C-alpha positions as CSV (number, residue, x, y, z in Angstrom):
1,M,0.0,0.0,0.0
2,G,2.9,2.3,0.6
3,S,3.9,4.3,3.6
4,L,3.0,7.7,5.1
5,A,6.0,9.9,5.8
6,L,5.8,12.3,8.7
7,L,7.9,15.4,8.6
8,H,8.7,16.6,12.2
9,T,10.7,19.5,13.7
10,S,11.0,17.7,17.1
11,P,11.6,14.1,18.0
12,V,9.0,14.2,20.7
13,H,6.3,13.8,18.1
14,V,7.5,10.4,16.9
15,P,6.1,8.3,19.8
16,V,2.9,10.5,19.8
17,F,2.0,9.6,16.2
18,D,3.2,6.0,16.6
19,V,0.6,5.6,19.5
20,L,-2.1,7.2,17.4
21,R,-1.3,4.9,14.5
22,D,-1.5,1.8,16.8
23,E,-4.8,3.0,18.2
24,D,-6.6,4.1,15.0
25,H,-4.7,2.8,11.9
26,P,-2.8,-0.3,12.9
27,A,-2.1,-1.3,9.2
28,L,-0.6,2.0,8.4
29,E,3.2,2.1,7.9
30,L,4.8,5.3,9.2
31,R,8.2,6.7,8.4
32,H,9.5,9.6,10.5
33,F,11.8,12.4,9.3
34,V,13.0,14.8,12.0
35,S,14.9,18.1,11.6
36,E,14.9,20.4,14.6
37,E,16.9,22.9,12.6
38,L,14.0,23.6,10.3
39,L,11.9,25.2,13.1
40,E,14.9,27.0,14.5
41,R,15.7,28.7,11.2
42,A,12.0,29.3,10.4
43,R,11.5,31.0,13.7
44,A,14.6,33.2,13.1
45,E,14.3,33.9,9.3
46,G,10.7,33.0,8.4
47,P,9.2,29.8,6.9
48,E,10.2,30.6,3.3
49,A,13.9,30.6,4.4
50,V,13.7,26.8,4.8
51,A,11.7,26.0,1.6
52,D,14.6,24.3,-0.1
53,E,15.4,22.2,2.9
54,V,11.8,21.2,3.3
55,R,11.6,20.2,-0.4
56,A,14.8,18.1,0.0
57,M,13.3,16.2,3.0
58,L,10.1,15.6,1.1
59,D,12.1,14.3,-1.9
60,R,14.0,11.9,0.5
61,A,10.7,10.7,1.9
62,V,9.3,10.0,-1.6
63,A,12.5,8.2,-2.6
64,D,12.2,6.1,0.6
65,G,8.7,4.9,-0.6
66,A,6.3,7.4,0.9
67,V,3.0,7.7,-1.1
68,A,1.9,10.7,1.0
69,V,3.5,13.1,3.5
70,L,2.1,14.6,6.7
71,C,3.9,17.7,7.9
72,T,3.4,17.9,11.7
73,C,5.0,21.4,12.1
74,S,2.5,24.3,11.8
75,T,5.2,26.9,11.2
76,I,6.4,25.2,8.0
77,G,3.1,23.5,7.0
78,A,2.3,26.0,4.2
79,V,5.9,25.7,2.8
80,A,5.5,21.9,2.8
81,E,2.2,22.0,1.0
82,A,3.6,24.2,-1.7
83,A,6.5,22.0,-2.4
84,R,4.6,19.4,-4.6
85,P,7.1,16.5,-4.5
86,G,4.8,14.3,-6.6
87,V,2.8,12.8,-3.8
88,P,0.1,14.4,-1.6
89,V,1.5,16.6,1.1
90,L,-0.9,17.4,4.0
91,R,-0.7,19.8,6.9
92,V,-1.5,18.1,10.2
93,D,-3.4,21.2,11.3
94,R,-5.8,21.6,8.3
95,P,-8.5,19.2,9.6
96,M,-8.4,21.0,13.0
97,A,-8.8,24.3,11.3
98,A,-11.8,23.1,9.4
99,A,-13.3,21.8,12.7
100,A,-12.7,25.2,14.4
101,V,-14.5,27.0,11.6
102,A,-17.4,24.6,11.8
103,A,-17.7,25.2,15.6
104,G,-18.5,28.9,15.2
105,P,-17.3,32.3,14.0
106,R,-15.1,33.1,17.0
107,V,-11.8,31.2,16.9
108,V,-8.8,31.7,19.1
109,V,-5.4,30.4,17.9
110,L,-3.2,29.6,20.9
111,A,0.5,29.0,20.3
112,T,3.7,28.9,22.3
113,V,5.9,29.9,19.4
114,E,5.2,33.2,17.7
115,S,6.3,32.0,14.3
116,T,3.3,29.6,14.4
117,L,0.6,32.3,14.8
118,G,0.7,33.7,11.3
119,P,0.6,30.4,9.4
120,T,-2.2,29.0,11.6
121,V,-4.3,32.2,11.4
122,A,-3.9,32.1,7.6
123,L,-5.0,28.4,7.6
124,V,-8.1,29.1,9.6
125,E,-9.0,32.0,7.4
126,E,-8.4,29.8,4.3
127,E,-10.7,27.1,5.7
128,A,-13.3,29.7,6.6
129,A,-13.3,31.1,3.0
130,R,-13.6,27.6,1.7
131,A,-16.6,26.9,3.9
132,G,-18.1,30.3,3.2
133,S,-18.3,31.0,6.9
134,P,-17.5,34.5,8.3
135,T,-14.9,33.9,11.0
136,A,-13.1,36.2,13.4
137,V,-9.7,34.9,14.4
138,R,-7.8,36.1,17.5
139,T,-4.4,35.0,18.7
140,L,-3.0,34.2,22.1
141,L,0.7,33.6,22.7
142,A,1.8,31.5,25.7
143,A,5.5,32.3,25.2
144,D,6.6,31.3,28.7
145,A,5.3,27.8,28.1
146,W,7.9,27.2,25.4
147,D,10.8,27.4,28.0
148,H,9.4,24.3,29.6
149,F,9.3,22.5,26.3
150,E,12.9,23.4,25.5
151,A,13.9,22.2,29.0
152,G,12.2,18.9,28.3
153,D,9.5,19.4,31.0
154,I,6.5,18.3,29.0
155,D,4.2,18.2,32.0
156,A,4.9,21.8,33.0
157,Y,4.6,22.8,29.3
158,A,1.1,21.1,29.1
159,R,0.0,22.8,32.3
160,A,1.1,26.2,31.1
161,V,-0.7,25.7,27.8
162,A,-3.9,24.6,29.6
163,S,-3.7,27.6,31.9
164,A,-3.6,29.9,28.8
165,A,-6.5,28.1,27.2
166,D,-8.6,28.4,30.4
167,S,-8.2,32.2,30.2
168,V,-10.3,32.2,27.0
169,T,-14.1,32.4,27.6
170,D,-15.5,34.4,24.7
171,A,-14.8,32.0,21.8
172,D,-16.5,29.2,19.9
173,A,-13.2,27.2,19.5
174,I,-9.6,27.3,20.7
175,V,-7.1,25.9,18.3
176,L,-3.9,24.5,19.8
177,A,-1.6,25.6,17.0
178,Q,1.3,23.2,17.6
179,A,1.1,19.4,17.8
180,S,3.3,19.6,20.9
181,M,0.5,21.3,22.7
182,T,-1.9,18.3,22.5
183,P,-1.3,17.0,26.1
184,A,-2.9,20.2,27.4
185,Q,-6.2,19.4,25.7
186,H,-7.2,17.1,28.5
187,L,-6.1,19.4,31.3
188,T,-8.2,22.4,30.4
189,T,-11.4,23.4,32.3
190,T,-12.7,26.1,30.0
191,S,-16.2,25.4,28.5
192,V,-14.8,26.4,25.1
193,P,-14.0,23.4,22.9
194,V,-10.2,23.0,22.7
195,L,-9.0,21.4,19.4
196,S,-5.7,19.7,18.7
197,S,-4.2,18.4,15.4
198,P,-2.5,15.0,15.7
199,R,-5.4,12.6,15.6
200,P,-7.5,14.2,12.8
201,G,-4.3,15.0,10.9
202,L,-3.1,11.5,11.0
203,A,-6.6,10.3,9.9
204,A,-6.3,12.6,6.9
205,G,-2.8,11.2,6.1
206,A,-4.1,7.6,6.4
207,A,-7.0,8.5,4.0
208,A,-4.5,9.9,1.5
209,V,-2.4,6.7,1.6
210,G,-5.6,4.7,1.1
211,M,-6.7,6.8,-1.9
212,V,-3.3,6.4,-3.5
213,G,-3.4,2.7,-2.9
214,A,-6.9,2.5,-4.4
215,A,-5.8,4.5,-7.5
216,R,-2.9,2.1,-8.0
217,G,-5.1,-0.9,-7.5
218,A,-3.5,-1.9,-4.3
């Protein structure tokens, strides 16, 4: 059937997506490609600065047998989508953005890295335009939380993200802009729906692999 390649900018995502695969798509073969430098450069110089490196990683994934690629980094998601390496390239956060738009017109994008805010807001607005739904997007940056992530304290990171989410009361959906923020989803107490990207994103990737397999007669 072919494999789904996952393009990560942190190794912490590898076991997360492996667990989701085991739970939801046990027959799906995943191949992980990790480059922390991509996010570091994208934060410093902008996502377009790493376009060539992203395309090179996608080409390696295709050469390694991938029939679809899922980019799990929101900051470089648009760059990955635009690369067109000859197989479907999906952003892990696109299904989440569509769900946020469907939830109502007031969407808050919560991030811990500033470079993620612009691409995620643009994605939500793109999905709103596609759905024909007027949507007002606000942003919230929990910058202090990222220090915990870089220190390897994922529990403290999740608590800090959850605390930021709980400060939001006047919205129809809260988007956790980075896959790394997902553990906070189950710690929040706000009545506003809190959406994360890994599970729906992986489902979209699995569907893409299945469609390619069907087209090839697999």
